[in-house]
VOSE-438261 format. One record per residue (C-alpha): residue in three letters; x, y, z. Coordinates in Angstrom, 1 decimal, padded with zeros to 4 digits, m for minus. Example, Ala and Ser with C-alpha at 12.3 -4.5 7.8 and 13.67 -1.06 7.14 Angstrom:
2
<type = ALA | px = 012.3 | py = m004.5 | pz = 007.8>
<type = SER | px = 013.7 | py = m001.1 | pz = 007.1>
% end
This chain:
65
<type = MET | px = 006.2 | py = m007.7 | pz = m001.5>
<type = ASN | px = 004.9 | py = m005.4 | pz = m004.2>
<type = ALA | px = 002.0 | py = m003.0 | pz = m004.0>
<type = THR | px = m000.6 | py = m005.6 | pz = m005.2>
<type = GLU | px = 000.6 | py = m008.1 | pz = m002.6>
<type = PHE | px = 000.6 | py = m005.4 | pz = 000.1>
<type = ILE | px = m003.0 | py = m004.5 | pz = m000.8>
<type = THR | px = m004.0 | py = m008.2 | pz = m000.7>
<type = ALA | px = m002.3 | py = m008.6 | pz = 002.7>
<type = LEU | px = m004.5 | py = m005.8 | pz = 004.0>
<type = GLY | px = m007.6 | py = m007.7 | pz = 002.9>
<type = GLY | px = m007.9 | py = m006.7 | pz = m000.7>
<type = ARG | px = m009.0 | py = m003.7 | pz = m002.7>
<type = GLN | px = m012.4 | py = m003.4 | pz = m001.1>
<type = LYS | px = m010.9 | py = m003.4 | pz = 002.4>
<type = VAL | px = m008.4 | py = m000.7 | pz = 001.4>
<type = LEU | px = m011.2 | py = 001.4 | pz = m000.1>
<type = GLU | px = m013.1 | py = 001.1 | pz = 003.2>
<type = ILE | px = m010.1 | py = 002.1 | pz = 005.2>
<type = THR | px = m008.8 | py = 004.9 | pz = 003.1>
<type = LYS | px = m012.1 | py = 006.3 | pz = 001.6>
<type = LEU | px = m010.1 | py = 006.8 | pz = m001.6>
<type = THR | px = m011.4 | py = 006.0 | pz = m005.1>
<type = LYS | px = m010.9 | py = 002.7 | pz = m007.0>
<type = GLY | px = m008.8 | py = 004.7 | pz = m009.5>
<type = ARG | px = m006.3 | py = 005.8 | pz = m006.8>
<type = ILE | px = m005.9 | py = 002.3 | pz = m005.5>
<type = SER | px = m005.4 | py = 001.1 | pz = m009.1>
<type = GLN | px = m002.8 | py = 003.8 | pz = m009.5>
<type = TRP | px = m000.9 | py = 002.5 | pz = m006.5>
<type = GLU | px = m000.8 | py = m000.9 | pz = m008.0>
<type = LYS | px = 000.1 | py = 000.3 | pz = m011.5>
<type = GLU | px = 002.9 | py = 002.5 | pz = m010.2>
<type = ASN | px = 003.9 | py = m000.1 | pz = m007.5>
<type = HIS | px = 004.0 | py = 002.7 | pz = m005.0>
<type = ILE | px = 001.9 | py = 003.3 | pz = m001.9>
<type = PRO | px = 002.4 | py = 006.7 | pz = m000.3>
<type = ARG | px = 004.5 | py = 006.6 | pz = 002.9>
<type = ALA | px = 001.7 | py = 008.2 | pz = 005.0>
<type = TRP | px = m000.6 | py = 005.4 | pz = 004.1>
<type = ARG | px = 002.1 | py = 002.8 | pz = 004.6>
<type = VAL | px = 002.6 | py = 004.2 | pz = 008.2>
<type = ALA | px = m001.1 | py = 003.9 | pz = 008.9>
<type = PHE | px = m001.4 | py = 000.4 | pz = 007.4>
<type = TYR | px = 001.7 | py = m000.7 | pz = 009.4>
<type = ALA | px = 000.1 | py = 000.7 | pz = 012.6>
<type = MET | px = m003.0 | py = m001.4 | pz = 011.9>
<type = ASN | px = m001.0 | py = m004.5 | pz = 010.9>
<type = PRO | px = 002.6 | py = m004.7 | pz = 012.1>
<type = THR | px = 003.2 | py = m007.9 | pz = 010.2>
<type = LEU | px = 003.3 | py = m005.8 | pz = 007.0>
<type = PRO | px = 006.7 | py = m004.4 | pz = 005.8>
<type = ALA | px = 007.8 | py = m001.3 | pz = 007.7>
<type = PRO | px = 007.1 | py = 002.0 | pz = 006.0>
<type = ASP | px = 010.7 | py = 002.6 | pz = 005.3>
<type = VAL | px = 011.3 | py = m000.7 | pz = 003.5>
<type = PRO | px = 010.8 | py = m000.2 | pz = m000.2>
<type = LEU | px = 008.2 | py = m002.4 | pz = m001.9>
<type = LYS | px = 009.7 | py = m005.0 | pz = m004.2>
<type = GLY | px = 010.5 | py = m003.3 | pz = m007.5>
<type = GLU | px = 009.6 | py = 000.1 | pz = m006.2>
<type = LYS | px = 011.5 | py = 003.0 | pz = m007.7>
<type = GLU | px = 013.6 | py = 004.9 | pz = m005.1>
<type = THR | px = 012.5 | py = 008.4 | pz = m004.4>
<type = VAL | px = 015.0 | py = 011.2 | pz = m004.0>
% end
């Protein structure tokens, strides 16, 4: 699952915007960089445990050091 698929699984961009109160630009950046910050992944996982666990990298995500 990549960042776009993850956002879709949450209900789409509009739902993510409502949940996070972030800007459209920030959500687009997540998709462009294929990276959702771990803190948000933890929160999303708590809301929907069927999503990949926060410690599981997204498909194609660069590993952080």
